[in-house]
C-alpha positions as a Markdown table, in Angstrom:
| # | Residue | x | y | z |
|---|---|---|---|---|
| 1 | Met | -22.6 | -108.0 | 56.4 |
| 2 | Lys | -22.3 | -105.1 | 58.8 |
| 3 | Asn | -20.0 | -103.2 | 56.4 |
| 4 | Lys | -22.4 | -103.7 | 53.5 |
| 5 | Trp | -25.2 | -102.1 | 55.6 |
| 6 | Ile | -22.9 | -99.2 | 56.6 |
| 7 | Leu | -22.1 | -98.6 | 52.9 |
| 8 | Phe | -25.7 | -98.9 | 51.9 |
| 9 | Leu | -26.8 | -96.4 | 54.6 |
| 10 | Ser | -24.0 | -94.0 | 53.7 |
| 11 | Leu | -25.1 | -94.0 | 50.1 |
| 12 | Ile | -28.7 | -93.2 | 51.1 |
| 13 | Ile | -27.5 | -90.4 | 53.4 |
| 14 | Val | -25.2 | -88.9 | 50.7 |
| 15 | Thr | -27.7 | -89.2 | 47.9 |
| 16 | Ser | -30.4 | -87.5 | 50.0 |
| 17 | Ile | -28.0 | -84.6 | 51.0 |
| 18 | Tyr | -26.6 | -84.3 | 47.5 |
| 19 | Pro | -29.2 | -85.7 | 45.1 |
| 20 | Asn | -27.8 | -83.9 | 42.0 |
| 21 | Lys | -24.2 | -84.7 | 42.6 |
| 22 | Ile | -24.1 | -88.5 | 42.4 |
| 23 | Tyr | -24.8 | -90.1 | 39.0 |
| 24 | Ala | -25.2 | -93.7 | 38.3 |
| 25 | Ile | -24.1 | -95.0 | 34.9 |
| 26 | Thr | -26.6 | -97.5 | 33.7 |
| 27 | Ser | -26.9 | -99.2 | 30.3 |
| 28 | Asn | -29.1 | -96.3 | 29.1 |
| 29 | Thr | -27.5 | -93.2 | 30.6 |
| 30 | Val | -24.5 | -91.1 | 30.4 |
| 31 | Ser | -24.4 | -89.0 | 33.6 |
| 32 | Lys | -28.0 | -88.1 | 34.4 |
| 33 | Lys | -28.9 | -87.6 | 30.7 |
| 34 | Gln | -29.6 | -90.1 | 28.0 |
| 35 | Ile | -27.9 | -89.5 | 24.7 |
| 36 | Thr | -30.7 | -87.8 | 22.9 |
| 37 | Asp | -28.9 | -85.9 | 20.1 |
| 38 | Thr | -29.0 | -87.6 | 16.7 |
| 39 | Thr | -25.3 | -87.5 | 16.1 |
| 40 | Ser | -23.5 | -90.6 | 17.2 |
| 41 | Tyr | -19.8 | -90.4 | 18.0 |
| 42 | Ala | -18.8 | -94.1 | 17.9 |
| 43 | Ser | -15.1 | -93.4 | 17.6 |
| 44 | Leu | -12.7 | -91.2 | 19.5 |
| 45 | Asn | -11.5 | -89.7 | 16.2 |
| 46 | Ser | -15.1 | -88.7 | 15.2 |
| 47 | Ile | -15.8 | -86.8 | 18.5 |
| 48 | Leu | -12.5 | -85.1 | 18.6 |
| 49 | His | -12.8 | -84.0 | 15.0 |
| 50 | Ala | -16.3 | -82.7 | 15.8 |
| 51 | Leu | -15.0 | -80.8 | 18.9 |
| 52 | Tyr | -12.3 | -79.0 | 16.9 |
| 53 | Lys | -14.7 | -78.3 | 14.0 |
| 54 | Ala | -17.4 | -76.8 | 16.2 |
| 55 | Val | -15.1 | -74.0 | 17.5 |
| 56 | Asn | -13.8 | -73.0 | 14.0 |
| 57 | Phe | -15.3 | -70.2 | 12.0 |
| 58 | Lys | -14.4 | -67.9 | 9.2 |
| 59 | Lys | -14.6 | -64.1 | 9.1 |
| 60 | Gly | -18.3 | -63.1 | 8.8 |
| 61 | Glu | -19.5 | -66.4 | 10.3 |
| 62 | Thr | -20.1 | -67.5 | 13.9 |
| 63 | Pro | -19.1 | -70.6 | 15.9 |
| 64 | Asp | -21.7 | -73.4 | 15.7 |
| 65 | Arg | -23.2 | -73.7 | 19.2 |
| 66 | Asn | -25.6 | -76.4 | 18.0 |
| 67 | Ala | -22.6 | -78.6 | 17.0 |
| 68 | Phe | -20.6 | -77.8 | 20.2 |
| 69 | Ile | -23.1 | -78.3 | 23.1 |
| 70 | Pro | -24.2 | -81.9 | 22.2 |
| 71 | Leu | -20.6 | -83.2 | 22.5 |
| 72 | Phe | -20.8 | -82.8 | 26.2 |
| 73 | Ile | -22.4 | -84.6 | 29.1 |
| 74 | Glu | -24.7 | -82.6 | 31.4 |
| 75 | Asn | -22.6 | -80.6 | 33.9 |
| 76 | Ala | -19.4 | -80.8 | 31.9 |
| 77 | Asn | -16.6 | -78.5 | 32.7 |
| 78 | Leu | -14.3 | -76.4 | 30.6 |
| 79 | Val | -11.3 | -74.9 | 32.3 |
| 80 | Ser | -8.8 | -72.3 | 30.9 |
| 81 | Val | -5.6 | -72.2 | 32.8 |
| 82 | Lys | -3.0 | -69.4 | 32.6 |
| 83 | Gly | -0.2 | -69.4 | 35.1 |
| 84 | Asp | -1.6 | -70.2 | 38.5 |
| 85 | Lys | -5.1 | -68.8 | 37.6 |
| 86 | Tyr | -8.0 | -70.6 | 36.0 |
| 87 | Leu | -11.4 | -69.9 | 34.6 |
| 88 | Gln | -14.0 | -72.6 | 35.0 |
| 89 | Met | -17.1 | -72.6 | 32.8 |
| 90 | Ser | -19.9 | -74.8 | 31.4 |
| 91 | Pro | -20.1 | -75.5 | 27.7 |
| 92 | Asp | -22.9 | -72.9 | 27.5 |
| 93 | Asp | -20.7 | -70.3 | 29.3 |
| 94 | Phe | -17.9 | -71.0 | 26.9 |
| 95 | Val | -20.1 | -70.5 | 23.9 |
| 96 | His | -21.5 | -67.3 | 25.4 |
| 97 | Arg | -18.1 | -65.8 | 26.1 |
| 98 | Phe | -16.8 | -66.9 | 22.7 |
| 99 | Gln | -19.9 | -65.4 | 21.0 |
| 100 | Glu | -19.5 | -62.1 | 22.9 |
| 101 | Gln | -16.0 | -61.7 | 21.5 |
| 102 | Val | -17.3 | -62.4 | 18.0 |
| 103 | Asn | -20.3 | -60.0 | 18.3 |
| 104 | Ser | -18.1 | -57.2 | 19.7 |
| 105 | Gly | -15.7 | -57.6 | 16.7 |
| 106 | Leu | -12.9 | -58.4 | 19.0 |
| 107 | Leu | -12.6 | -62.0 | 17.6 |
| 108 | Gln | -12.9 | -62.0 | 13.8 |
| 109 | Asn | -12.1 | -65.6 | 12.9 |
| 110 | Phe | -10.8 | -68.7 | 14.6 |
| 111 | Thr | -9.2 | -71.9 | 13.4 |
| 112 | Glu | -7.9 | -74.5 | 15.7 |
| 113 | Lys | -6.6 | -77.9 | 14.8 |
| 114 | Glu | -5.1 | -80.9 | 16.5 |
| 115 | Ile | -1.4 | -81.4 | 15.7 |
| 116 | His | -0.6 | -84.3 | 18.1 |
| 117 | Arg | -2.4 | -86.6 | 20.4 |
| 118 | Ile | -1.6 | -88.9 | 23.3 |
| 119 | Thr | -4.5 | -91.1 | 24.4 |
| 120 | Glu | -4.9 | -93.2 | 27.5 |
| 121 | Gln | -7.9 | -95.5 | 27.9 |
| 122 | Phe | -9.1 | -97.9 | 30.6 |
| 123 | Gly | -12.5 | -99.5 | 30.2 |
| 124 | Asn | -14.9 | -96.7 | 29.2 |
| 125 | Ile | -12.9 | -93.8 | 30.4 |
| 126 | Val | -10.5 | -91.9 | 28.1 |
| 127 | His | -8.0 | -89.2 | 28.6 |
| 128 | Val | -6.6 | -87.3 | 25.6 |
| 129 | Phe | -3.7 | -84.9 | 25.7 |
| 130 | Ser | -4.4 | -83.0 | 22.4 |
| 131 | Thr | -1.8 | -80.5 | 21.3 |
| 132 | Tyr | -3.4 | -77.8 | 19.2 |
| 133 | Gln | -2.5 | -75.0 | 16.8 |
| 134 | Ser | -4.7 | -71.9 | 16.7 |
| 135 | Asp | -4.8 | -69.1 | 14.2 |
| 136 | Tyr | -7.1 | -66.2 | 14.7 |
| 137 | Ile | -7.5 | -62.5 | 14.4 |
| 138 | Met | -8.0 | -60.7 | 17.8 |
| 139 | Asn | -8.2 | -56.9 | 17.8 |
| 140 | Asp | -7.3 | -56.8 | 14.1 |
| 141 | Lys | -4.0 | -58.6 | 15.0 |
| 142 | Pro | -3.2 | -62.1 | 13.6 |
| 143 | Gln | -2.4 | -64.6 | 16.4 |
| 144 | Asn | -0.7 | -67.9 | 16.0 |
| 145 | Val | -0.6 | -70.0 | 19.2 |
| 146 | Arg | -0.2 | -73.6 | 20.4 |
| 147 | Gly | -1.3 | -75.3 | 23.6 |
| 148 | Ile | -2.6 | -78.5 | 25.0 |
| 149 | Asn | -6.2 | -79.6 | 25.6 |
| 150 | Ser | -6.6 | -82.1 | 28.3 |
| 151 | Ile | -9.8 | -83.9 | 27.4 |
| 152 | Gln | -11.7 | -86.5 | 29.4 |
| 153 | Leu | -14.4 | -88.6 | 27.8 |
| 154 | Ile | -16.7 | -91.4 | 28.7 |
| 155 | Arg | -17.8 | -94.2 | 26.3 |
| 156 | Gln | -21.4 | -95.4 | 26.9 |
| 157 | Asn | -23.4 | -97.7 | 24.6 |
| 158 | Gly | -20.9 | -97.1 | 21.8 |
| 159 | His | -21.0 | -93.3 | 22.1 |
| 160 | Tyr | -18.3 | -90.9 | 23.3 |
| 161 | Lys | -19.2 | -87.8 | 25.2 |
| 162 | Val | -16.9 | -85.1 | 26.7 |
| 163 | Leu | -16.8 | -84.9 | 30.5 |
| 164 | Ser | -14.2 | -82.0 | 30.7 |
| 165 | Ile | -11.6 | -80.0 | 28.8 |
| 166 | Met | -8.8 | -78.2 | 30.5 |
| 167 | Trp | -6.4 | -76.2 | 28.3 |
| 168 | Tyr | -3.1 | -74.3 | 28.7 |
| 169 | Glu | -1.8 | -72.0 | 26.0 |
| 170 | Glu | 1.9 | -72.2 | 25.4 |
| 171 | Asp | 3.8 | -69.1 | 26.6 |
| 172 | Ala | 7.4 | -68.0 | 27.1 |
| 173 | Ser | 7.6 | -69.7 | 30.5 |
| 174 | His | 5.8 | -72.8 | 29.5 |
| 175 | Lys | 7.0 | -74.3 | 26.2 |
| 176 | Ile | 5.3 | -77.5 | 25.0 |
| 177 | Pro | 7.7 | -80.4 | 25.6 |
| 178 | Asn | 8.7 | -82.4 | 22.5 |
| 179 | Lys | 6.9 | -85.5 | 23.6 |
| 180 | Tyr | 3.6 | -83.5 | 23.0 |
| 181 | Leu | 4.6 | -82.3 | 19.6 |
| 182 | Pro | 4.6 | -84.1 | 16.2 |
| 183 | Ala | 7.8 | -86.0 | 15.5 |
| 184 | Thr | 10.2 | -84.1 | 13.4 |
| 185 | Lys | 11.7 | -85.9 | 10.4 |
């Protein structure tokens, strides 16, 4: 009984010190925010398809912010890793940086697709290692790259939402291992 009281008092102290850092998952919430958008992602395939689709755009078009932002929970993280450095941002920050490159003419089009996936799930938490292929024009130079998106999702009331995405683009020192690539025939 004494341990239960200590735990209870600890939770009260922690939540009063950090009221915006602890989120309860109830039957009606994902993080602090209810699912309020009208799009339901009842399957993992549907949300991952929507995620890749939202960042793609053709020359003369722009990425679809309104399709991208609702895929995420409040306070989600996106992290780009290169070597031992990383850039952490919110979904809004990501869209803003992406849009700046488009508006400046630096990025003229962008197509990214999933080419392989490894999924791990326990209860309502999901981790996806999603290998991608990107084709785009940057500074008037065609680029063709591969990398891995490490995507964490939560399933609540039959809906999937993205908690975080961390990605690493393949380079000369970091080739994607065969286990993360499509099987060759």
